N, C-alpha and C positions, 0 to 999 in steps of 0.2 A: 584942167583938160577938160574938153567939151567936142561934142560933134556939132559940126557945122553943116553938113549935109547929108541926107540918108536917102539910098536908092533901093528899091525892092524891085524884084523881077520874078513873078510865080511863086512869090510867098503868101502863104495863107489865103487870104482872100482877094489879094492884090495881083492883077496882071503885071502893073507897072505902076510905080508911085515914086515921086520926087517930093521929099519933104527938106525944105530949108530950115535951120536950127540955128540958134543964138545962144549966148550964154545967158545965165540966169534961169529964170521959170517959163516954161511952156507947157500949157495944159491943153490936153485933147479931150475933147468934150462930145458925148454922144450916146445915146440909149444903147442897151445890149445888144450885140450882134452887129455892129456897125463896123467894128474893125479897129477901134483905138488901141486895143491891148495888143492887137498884131503889130503895130509900129513899136511900140517900146518893147516888146519880146524880141524883135528884130536886133535891137540896139543891144539888148542884154546877151542875145545869142552870139553876137560877133566878139563879145568880152569874153565869153566861158566856152563857147561851142557846145552847149546845152541849153534846153528850155525849161523855164520854171512851171511849165504847164504840163508837158508830156516828156515821156522818158525816151521816144524814139525821134527820129527825124522825120519819117514818112508823114505825120500830119502837117508837116510845116510847108510842104511842097504842094501848090495849088492842085486841085484835082484835075487831071488830064495832061500836067506837066511833067516832065522827065526829072527837071531839077528846078532848082530856086537859086537865086543870088540875092545877097546881102551885102551892100556897099555903103561905106561911111567914110567922110573925110573928117579927120580927127585932129584937132589942133592941141597942141602940146607946147608950151613956152614960146609961143609964136610961130611953130612950125607946123605944118600940115602934112599929114601922111593919109594915104587912101587905103584903107582896109578893106579887104573882100573875102567871102567865103561863098563858094559853090556848093550848095547842098545836094547831094547825090543819094539818096535811100537805096541801100543795098549795094553801093559801092562806096569807094574812098571820096570823101569831102576834098575839095582843093581849096587852097587859100592864096591870096596875093597881097603883096605890100607895094603900092604905088607901081601897079601892073606887073610886078616881078613875082613869078611862082615862089612859094615856099616849099621846102623839102617834104613836110609833113603840115597837115592843116592844123594839128594841135600846137605848131610853132606860132600860131596867132594867139594863141591864149595868153593873157597878160599884156598885151601891147595897149589895149584900152581896158579902164577898170570900171566896172558898174558895181551898184550895191542897189539891189531890188527889193523893194517891199510889195507884198501881195496878200490877199486873202488866203492864199494857199499857206502862208507863214505859219498860221495856227498849227500846222502839222508838225513845226519844230518842237512844240512843247506837249502836244497831244497825240502825236504818231508814234510810229516804231521807232527804234533806234536807227535803222538805216536813214531815216529823214535827219537825224542829227549828225550822223557820219557825213552824209553828203554835204550838210552846211560847212562842216569843219574842212572837209576836203575841196570843196569850192574855194573857201577862203585860202587854204594851203597852196593851191595852185595859182591862183591870182598872186600871192605873194612870193612865191618861187615856181614859176613857170615850168621848172625842169621836173618838178614832183608829178606832173601829168604823166611824163613817162614812166617814172617809177610806180605810180598807180596803176597805169595800164600793163606794165610788165607783172606786177603782182597779180593782177586778176587773171592774165593768161596763165601764169603758173598755178594759181589756184584751181581755175578751170581744168587744167591738165591733171593735177593731183587728184582731184576730185574724181575725174574719168578713171584713173588708176585704180583709186580705191573702189568704185564700184565693180571693176573687173573681178576683184578678189572675192566680191560677196559670195559666189558661188563655188569658191574654192576654201573655206575655212575649214574644212574637215582635213584637207591636205597638208603635208608638212610644209616647212617654209621653201619658198620659192626664190632661187637666187636671183632671175632675172627681176621679179617683182621688187625684191627688196633693194636691189641695185639702182634700179629705175627710180623706187620711192626716194632713195638717199639723195638723188640728185635733184629731185623737185624740192626736198626738204631743205637743202642747202640754199636754193634760190628762194624759197620762200621765206626762211628766216632772216636773209641778207635784206632782201627787199620790205619783208613786214616790220623789221627793225627800224629801219629808216623811217617809215610811215608812223610807226608808233613815236619815236621820239620827236619829229617835227609836230606830230598833233599835240604832244603833251606841251612843248614849248609854246605852241600857239595858244593853247588853253590858258596857259600862264598869263600870256600877254592879254588876253581878252578879259580875264577875270575883273580886274579893278574898272575897266571901261564898261563891262556890262553893268557892274553895280552902279557905277555914277549914271550911266543912261536909265537904268530902271528907275532910281530915286527921281530922276528927273521928270520922266514919262507918268509914273505912279504917284507923283506928289500928293501927300495927305493921305494916301492909303495906309490901312492899318499897319501892313507889313512892307517895308521898302529893302530889306537887306537881301539882295539877289546873289546868288553864287553860281558857279558852274565849276564842275570836276570831272576831268577826264578819267574814264575808268577802262584801261586797256584789258583785254582778255588774258594777256599774258603779263603777270604782276611779279617782278623780280623779287626776292626774299628782303626783309627788311634789314636795315643796316644797324649797327650798335645802338644809335639813339632812336630806333624805331623809324627812321625815315626810309623811303623807298627812292632808290635812283633809278631814273629813266634814261640814263646815258645808252648809246648804242649798243657798246659791248655788253653791257649788263643784260639789256633786253635780249639780245642775241641768245646768250648763255641761258636765260630763262625759258626763252622760246623752244629752242631745241630739247630741253630738259621736258617741257610740258608735252611736246610732240612725242617725245619717246614714252612719256607715262600714259599717254591715252592711244598709243597706238592700236591696242586690240579693240578698243571701243570704235575708233575710226574705222577700222576694218569692217567691223560688224554693222556699222550704219551706212558705210560707204561715201563718207562726206568728212571734209576737214572741219574739225571742232575747235580749232587753235588758230588764232591770228587777228589782225587788226579789223578784219571783215565780222568780227564778233565785239567790236568794241562799244562803249556806251559814253554818251556825254551826260552826265547827271546835271539836272537843273534843279534849283530850290530857291524858295524864298522864305527867309527865316530858316526855322528848323525842319520845314516840311517840302517835299518834293512839289514840283509845280503839276506834275501829272498827278491827276487823281485828288489833289487838295486844292488847286487854285481855282480862284471863281473864273467865271468868263472874261471879264475885265483884266483881271490879274494875268491871265494867259496871255491875252492880247499885248498888254505892256510889256510883259516877258518877251515875246516874239518881236515886238518892235524894238525892245532894249538889245536884243541879239543882233539885229540889222544895223543899229546905230553903233553898236561895239565895232562890228566890222568897217563900218565907214570911218570911226574915229582912228582905227589902226592903220587903215590904208592912207589916211590923210597922214599919219604921222610918218608914213614912208616917204612922204614928199610929193606925192600925187594925190590931187583932188578927185576921187573917183566920181562918174558922173551917178546922179541919185534918180532912181525910177520908183515912183510911187504909184503903183498900180491898182486904182479902184480901192484904195486902202481908207479914205477918210470916211466912207459911207459906212464902214464897220465900226467906227469910232464914235464916242460920245463928244460934246462939243470941248470938253477940257482936254481930251486927250489929241483930238485934232489940232488944237493950238499948241500944246506941248510939243508935238512933233514938229510941227509947221515951225516953231522958234528955234528947234534943233537944227534944222537943215536950211534954213532961209539964206544963209550966206555961202551955201555950196556954189561952186562955180558953175554947175548946170543941173537943173531940175527937172525931169520929166514926169507929167502927172496925166493920169486918166481919171475921168470922172463922169457920171451921167450928167450930173448938171453943174454950174459954174459956182452955184451956192455951196455946193459940198466942198470946195477948194478953199481954205482959210485967207482972208484978205493978205496976210502977212506975205504970202506966195504970189504977189503980183508979176504979171507978165503976158505974153500974148496967149489968146484964147483961140484954139483952132476947132472947128465944129468938124466933126467926122460924120459921114454919111456914107453907107455902102452904095455904089453905082454898079458893081457887078456881083455876079452869083459866086458863092464860095467854091 
């Protein structure tokens, strides 16, 4: 899979931009602020409908414009499809495939797959659990696009349930409220059903990532003192251990444990006006050897681990039969020479690699291909 042409309208710093692309490596070179990252960000956005740089869509639209358009001609197995998204901050985005509108913008997710490395990836190992949940969920949706709807529905139910719990904050001294209890039961049912599905899919995904992560870390951190990398999914709702001490994360078992934990913490939730149980509180535990990465790993080890996480995603998606588009956004400047070369060796045979760098010397020679100099000609 690769992008053969990219078109931008009112996206970030660009009024209009046409970028022809080819298979193999293309490097966009330029000093900071010239707009090279905006180009690869647009490709990644078309894959996931979210940005690796900002949480909201508004910054993606050029100042003074009402909307932005990202369009790409994507070639897969010799066939070309034109994917397009119209970004409308404050309103629903619109998506099209070959000029035909899709019922929902999120139906575009997964039609093109990307794996993006960026300096922000250090937050995967040093940041809050929300960063690691987002990493897992992005991969989950790319592999199973219907999970975008499950996740959106869960977040909607969670928001409604939290709003209901907050209404009870001033009523704790009163007796049981039948309306409150009945409404809460409805939200509980939906939260449990949707949440259990997310938990079981995340758990299975983590099991698949584990050996790929270990292999990638051993390659990237070659000759390091500790090279045994592990990843463990830690759900907020843990079913009781079985006869041999093992915990089963099948959907029915998770639903049962989820419901029991909601019941156990009901009074605490009412006191705090907040849902305290569910996949929105899960963690992805990262370790090298016996120690967690966060708080114990050196800066170099942390970078190697973050790179290994992205490489594991790439290997997993590739094993599915799709060679995802690799995006290396200003990564090489953050790495020493050895890590640069090891990363380049791991990705050199990808069908398409898009690189951004300040200068050509930052890009390892093994990643040979067109070099495009990017200079901003319009105000942001």
